C-alpha positions in Angstrom: 45.7 -136.7 23.1 42.0 -136.3 22.3 41.1 -137.4 25.9 43.3 -134.6 27.4 41.8 -132.1 25.0 38.3 -133.1 26.0 39.2 -132.8 29.8 40.6 -129.3 29.3 37.6 -128.1 27.4 35.2 -129.5 30.0 37.2 -127.7 32.8 37.1 -124.4 31.0 33.3 -124.8 30.5 32.8 -125.5 34.2 34.8 -122.5 35.2 32.8 -120.2 33.0 29.6 -121.4 34.6 30.7 -120.7 38.2 28.8 -117.7 39.6 30.8 -114.6 40.4 29.6 -114.3 43.9 30.9 -117.7 44.7 34.5 -116.5 44.9 36.0 -116.2 48.4 36.5 -112.8 50.2 39.7 -111.2 49.0 40.1 -108.7 51.8 40.4 -110.5 55.1 41.1 -108.7 58.4 44.4 -110.2 59.2 47.8 -110.6 57.5 49.7 -113.8 57.2 51.0 -113.5 60.8 47.5 -113.1 62.2 47.9 -109.4 63.0 45.2 -106.9 62.3 46.2 -104.8 59.3 45.4 -101.2 58.3 46.7 -97.8 57.4 47.2 -94.7 59.6 49.2 -93.3 62.4 48.0 -96.0 64.8 47.7 -98.8 62.3 49.9 -101.1 64.4 48.0 -100.3 67.6 45.6 -103.2 67.2 41.9 -103.1 67.9 39.4 -103.8 70.6 36.7 -104.6 68.1 36.5 -108.0 66.4 35.6 -107.1 62.8 34.1 -109.9 60.7 35.4 -110.6 57.3 33.7 -108.9 54.4 34.1 -108.6 50.6 37.0 -106.5 49.4 34.9 -103.7 47.9 31.9 -102.2 49.7 30.0 -99.0 50.3 30.3 -97.5 53.8 26.7 -98.3 54.8 26.7 -102.1 54.4 30.2 -102.3 55.9 29.1 -100.3 58.9 26.1 -102.7 59.4 28.5 -105.6 59.2 31.0 -104.3 61.7 28.6 -102.7 64.2 25.6 -104.9 64.0 23.4 -101.8 63.7 20.6 -102.7 61.3 19.9 -99.3 59.6 19.5 -99.1 55.9 19.5 -96.1 53.5 22.1 -93.4 52.7 24.6 -92.6 55.4 23.2 -89.1 56.0 19.9 -90.7 57.1 21.4 -92.9 59.8 21.4 -90.3 62.6 17.7 -89.5 62.1 16.8 -93.1 61.6 18.5 -94.1 64.9 16.1 -91.9 66.9 13.9 -94.1 69.1 15.6 -97.2 67.7 19.2 -97.1 69.0 21.1 -95.2 71.8 22.9 -92.2 70.5 25.4 -89.8 72.0 28.5 -87.6 71.4 31.2 -89.8 73.0 33.0 -92.4 70.9 32.7 -96.0 72.1 34.2 -99.2 70.6 31.6 -100.7 68.2 29.7 -97.4 67.8 29.0 -95.9 64.4 30.2 -92.3 63.8 27.7 -90.5 61.6 29.4 -87.9 59.4 27.2 -85.3 57.8 27.3 -84.4 54.1 30.0 -81.9 53.4 32.1 -80.7 50.5 32.1 -83.5 47.8 30.4 -86.0 50.2 26.7 -85.5 49.4 25.5 -88.6 51.0 27.4 -88.4 54.2 29.5 -91.2 55.7 29.3 -93.8 58.5 32.3 -95.5 60.1 32.7 -97.9 63.0 34.9 -97.1 66.0 37.4 -99.9 66.5 39.5 -98.4 69.2 39.7 -95.4 71.6 43.3 -94.1 71.7 42.8 -91.0 73.9 40.2 -88.2 74.4 41.0 -86.7 71.0 42.0 -89.8 68.9 40.1 -92.9 67.8 40.6 -95.6 65.2 38.0 -96.2 62.6 37.2 -99.2 60.3 35.2 -98.1 57.3 34.7 -98.4 53.5 34.6 -96.2 50.5 36.6 -93.3 51.9 40.1 -92.9 50.6 39.5 -95.1 47.5 36.0 -95.9 46.1 34.9 -99.3 47.4 38.1 -99.9 49.4 37.9 -101.1 53.0 40.3 -99.4 55.5 40.7 -100.8 59.0 42.1 -99.1 62.1 42.7 -95.7 60.6 43.0 -92.5 62.6 40.3 -90.0 63.3 41.2 -86.9 65.2 38.7 -84.7 67.1 39.3 -81.1 66.1 36.2 -79.5 67.7 37.0 -76.6 70.0 34.9 -78.1 72.8 36.3 -81.7 72.4 32.7 -82.8 71.7 33.5 -84.8 68.5 31.4 -82.5 66.4 34.3 -82.0 63.9 37.0 -84.5 62.9 39.9 -85.0 60.6 40.1 -88.5 59.1 43.0 -90.4 57.7 43.2 -90.1 53.9 45.1 -92.9 52.2 46.4 -91.1 49.0 47.9 -88.3 51.1 49.3 -90.8 53.7 48.1 -88.6 56.5 45.1 -86.9 58.1 43.1 -84.9 55.7 42.8 -81.2 56.2 39.0 -81.1 56.0 37.1 -80.7 59.3 34.2 -83.1 58.8 31.0 -82.3 60.7 29.8 -85.2 62.8 26.2 -85.6 64.0 27.3 -88.0 66.8 27.7 -91.7 67.6 25.1 -94.5 67.2 25.4 -97.3 69.8 24.2 -100.9 69.3 21.9 -100.6 72.3 18.4 -99.6 73.2 17.6 -95.9 73.5 18.4 -94.5 77.0 20.6 -97.4 78.0 23.9 -95.7 77.2 24.9 -92.6 79.1 25.6 -89.6 76.8 28.3 -87.4 78.2 27.2 -84.6 75.9 29.3 -81.6 74.7 29.1 -79.8 78.1 30.4 -82.7 80.2 33.0 -83.6 77.6 34.3 -80.0 77.6 34.4 -80.0 81.4 36.2 -83.3 81.4 38.8 -82.0 79.0 39.4 -78.8 80.9 42.4 -78.5 83.2 41.7 -79.4 86.8 41.5 -76.3 89.1 43.2 -76.8 92.4 41.7 -75.1 95.5 44.1 -72.5 97.0 46.0 -73.7 100.0 44.9 -72.2 103.3 47.7 -70.7 105.5 48.4 -72.8 108.6 47.7 -71.1 111.9 50.4 -71.8 114.3 50.1 -71.5 118.1 51.8 -68.6 119.7 53.3 -70.5 122.6 56.8 -71.8 122.5 55.6 -75.2 123.7 53.3 -75.5 120.6 56.2 -74.6 118.2 58.4 -77.3 119.8 55.6 -79.8 119.5 55.5 -79.5 115.7 58.9 -78.1 114.5 58.6 -79.5 111.0 55.2 -77.9 110.4 56.5 -74.7 111.8 59.5 -74.7 109.4 57.3 -75.3 106.4 55.0 -72.5 107.5 57.9 -70.2 108.1 56.9 -69.6 111.6 59.5 -71.5 113.6 
């Protein structure tokens, strides 16, 4: 009996000496079936970005570094200015790029989030941390472009407690790409707006038909369409 008691005491002592940072990550990227998990309208849509595992509780900045590979440090609102002459930047979302959200309302330090998928010209999926719940990681959540010019200068972002897109129009500085400056083409607000505009079709020109009967008989279908047969 004394031997068992000694073993238990030694086991408890060893457990108390184990460092806290030695515990495994508690928030992996996939569920038991191997599917990418997340919240949002498009949570089951999957992702084109392979997101490495990370601890379950993080600030947005270290998580954005982990998911994008962009090595910028400091508060989120400084990322856009720090990226100048270091990384390519632009106003079009791309998978793996970091969206830089400006300070607004109760967000005094700004926010950064990694684009994990492009759904359409107005919708992307984000993977980020410290947004809906302090320190919590959210993967593949929806962000909707609500800017009048479709230039991604204003977005609404999925907010977990509300189970839907938040009502705030968050101002966005742009997207930071993990590439050298000048190597990624920036569509810019003007080109994005033009791309989103309806395509204008050129007016149809009236078909000139020959006056002779032989000409009408040579192309009766065309003449019927033109109303000249």
